[in-house]
C-alpha positions in Angstrom: 1.3 -7.0 24.0 -0.5 -4.4 21.9 -3.3 -3.1 24.1 -3.1 0.7 23.8 -4.6 2.3 20.8 -3.0 5.3 19.1 -4.2 8.6 20.5 -4.2 12.0 18.7 -1.2 13.1 20.8 0.8 10.0 19.8 -0.2 10.4 16.1 0.7 14.1 16.1 4.1 13.4 17.6 5.1 10.9 14.9 7.1 11.8 11.8 6.6 10.2 8.4 10.0 8.5 8.8 9.1 7.1 12.2 5.9 5.7 10.8 7.6 4.1 7.9 10.2 2.5 10.2 7.4 1.3 12.4 5.8 -0.5 9.5 9.1 -2.0 8.4 9.8 -3.1 11.9 6.4 -4.7 12.0 7.1 -6.6 8.8 10.4 -7.8 10.2 8.5 -9.2 13.2 6.1 -10.9 10.9 8.8 -12.4 8.8 10.7 -13.7 11.9 7.6 -15.2 13.5 7.6 -12.6 16.3 4.4 -10.7 15.7 3.0 -9.0 18.7 0.0 -10.4 20.6 -3.0 -8.0 20.7 -5.8 -7.4 23.2 -8.4 -6.8 20.6 -11.2 -6.1 23.2 -9.1 -3.3 24.7 -8.4 -1.8 21.3 -12.0 -2.0 20.3 -13.2 -0.2 23.4 -10.5 2.5 23.1 -11.4 3.3 19.5 -15.1 3.5 19.8 -15.0 7.3 20.1 -12.4 8.0 17.3 -9.4 6.8 15.4 -6.0 8.2 14.7 -4.2 5.8 12.3 -0.6 6.6 11.6 -0.6 5.5 7.9 -2.7 4.6 5.0 -1.8 1.6 2.8 -3.0 1.2 -0.8 -2.8 -2.5 -1.5 -4.1 -5.2 -3.8 -7.1 -7.3 -2.8 -5.0 -10.4 -2.9 -5.9 -12.7 0.0 -2.2 -13.7 0.4 -1.3 -10.2 1.5 -3.4 -9.4 4.6 -2.0 -5.9 5.2 -2.4 -5.5 8.9 -1.0 -9.0 9.4 2.1 -8.7 7.3 2.9 -5.3 8.8 2.0 -6.5 12.3 -0.5 -3.7 12.9 -3.6 -3.8 15.0 -7.0 -2.1 15.4 -6.7 1.6 15.0 -3.2 1.6 13.6 -3.6 2.0 9.9 -6.1 2.7 7.1 -6.1 0.2 4.3 -7.5 0.9 0.8 -7.6 -2.2 -1.4 -8.2 -2.6 -5.2 -7.0 -5.3 -7.5 -3.6 -4.0 -8.8 -3.2 -1.3 -6.1 -3.8 1.6 -8.4 -5.4 5.0 -7.7 -8.7 6.3 -8.9 -11.0 9.1 -7.7 -12.4 7.0 -4.9 -9.0 5.8 -3.8 -7.6 9.4 -4.0 -10.4 10.7 -1.8 -9.8 7.9 0.7 -6.1 8.8 0.8 -6.9 12.5 1.2 -9.3 11.7 4.0 -6.7 9.5 5.8 -4.0 12.2 5.7 -5.6 15.6 5.6 -8.6 14.9 7.8 -7.6 12.0 10.0 -3.9 12.9 10.4 -2.1 9.9 8.9 1.6 10.6 8.2 2.4 8.1 5.5 0.9 6.8 2.2 2.4 3.4 1.4 1.6 1.9 -2.1 2.1 -1.8 -1.6 2.3 -4.0 -4.6 3.1 -7.7 -4.4 4.9 -10.5 -6.2 3.0 -12.4 -9.0 0.1 -10.0 -8.9 -2.9 -11.5 -10.7 -4.1 -8.1 -11.9 -0.7 -7.2 -13.3 -0.4 -10.6 -15.0 -3.9 -10.1 -16.6 -2.8 -6.6 -17.8 0.4 -8.1 -19.3 -1.8 -10.6 -21.2 -4.3 -8.1 -22.3 -7.2 -9.9 -20.6 -10.7 -8.6 -21.6 -13.6 -9.6 -19.3 -16.5 -7.5 -18.1 -15.5 -4.7 -15.8 -12.1 -6.2 -15.4 -11.2 -4.8 -18.8 -11.6 -1.2 -17.7 -9.9 -1.9 -14.4 -6.8 -3.3 -16.1 -6.5 -0.1 -18.2 -5.1 1.5 -15.0 -2.2 -1.0 -15.0 -1.4 -0.8 -18.8 1.0 2.2 -18.4 3.2 0.0 -16.2 3.1 -2.8 -18.8 4.1 -0.4 -21.5 7.0 1.0 -19.5 8.2 -2.5 -18.7 7.9 -3.5 -22.3 10.3 -0.8 -23.3 13.0 -2.6 -21.3 12.2 -6.2 -22.3 13.8 -8.0 -25.1 12.0 -11.3 -24.5 8.4 -12.4 -23.8 6.0 -9.7 -22.7 3.4 -11.9 -21.1 2.7 -13.3 -17.7 4.8 -16.4 -18.7 7.9 -14.1 -18.2 8.3 -13.9 -14.4 11.0 -11.2 -14.7 8.7 -9.1 -16.9 5.9 -9.4 -14.4 8.1 -8.5 -11.5 9.3 -5.4 -13.4 5.7 -4.4 -14.2 4.7 -4.8 -10.6 7.4 -2.3 -9.5 6.6 0.1 -12.3 2.9 -0.1 -11.3 3.8 1.0 -7.8 6.1 3.8 -9.0 3.6 5.1 -11.5 0.8 5.0 -9.0 2.8 7.1 -6.6 3.5 9.6 -9.4 -0.2 9.8 -10.3 -1.2 10.3 -6.7 1.1 13.3 -6.5 -0.2 14.6 -9.9 -3.9 14.1 -9.3 -4.0 15.1 -5.6 -2.7 18.6 -4.9 -3.7 18.1 -1.3 -1.3 15.1 -0.9 1.4 16.7 -3.0 1.4 19.8 -0.9 1.4 17.8 2.3 4.4 15.9 1.1 6.2 19.0 -0.1 5.6 20.5 3.4 7.0 17.4 5.1 3.7 16.5 6.7 3.5 13.2 5.0 5.6 10.9 2.8 4.4 8.9 -0.2 6.4 5.7 -0.6 6.1 2.4 -2.3 7.1 -1.2 -1.7 6.6 -4.7 -3.0 5.6 -7.7 -0.9 7.3 -11.1 -1.6 4.9 -14.1 -1.5 8.0 -16.3 -1.0 9.5 -14.6 2.0 6.8 -12.3 3.5 9.2 -9.4 3.2 8.3 -5.9 2.0 11.0 -4.4 -0.1 10.9 -0.6 -0.6 11.4 0.7 -4.1 
């Protein structure tokens, strides 16, 4: 049972590799139907005075990818930043910097997912209200995937969408390093890792890229 929240000492002792493995182990438990039970009341009480999450996950808003659930994490374990299409912007970057530089998290995980609606919309060039400007953040991934596609470059092509999802994760990681000297320096110094993965709606598995 998970009934002890992460403390500062525990967080400080963790390496980025250990945190990544912990999240992957949690995903394996989820996939295998062995998710840990949690004493939420105990965790709530222990985290009233502070929090020391080991990682921050940048994910999509998709309701089929509840991040704490699919990684088998509990109260106080991870920060989660969510936006349709799991891309970075100023607010997301500030949140990631806070998570790592201020609060001590050891890992940034950019988590895309299979059949992402935002990616599909970007592939199809959807224009609708504020969604139009939001999708502009995903267009670079669409363009990169298009360079390797001989067939249909719309959401009807599942392979094209899957390729775009992966490129969107990879390009987001690149831009995080480019736009955040704080995070880039922390990664260069071995204080954190910036990694990416894609969640399968079919299997529940997170595959690292």
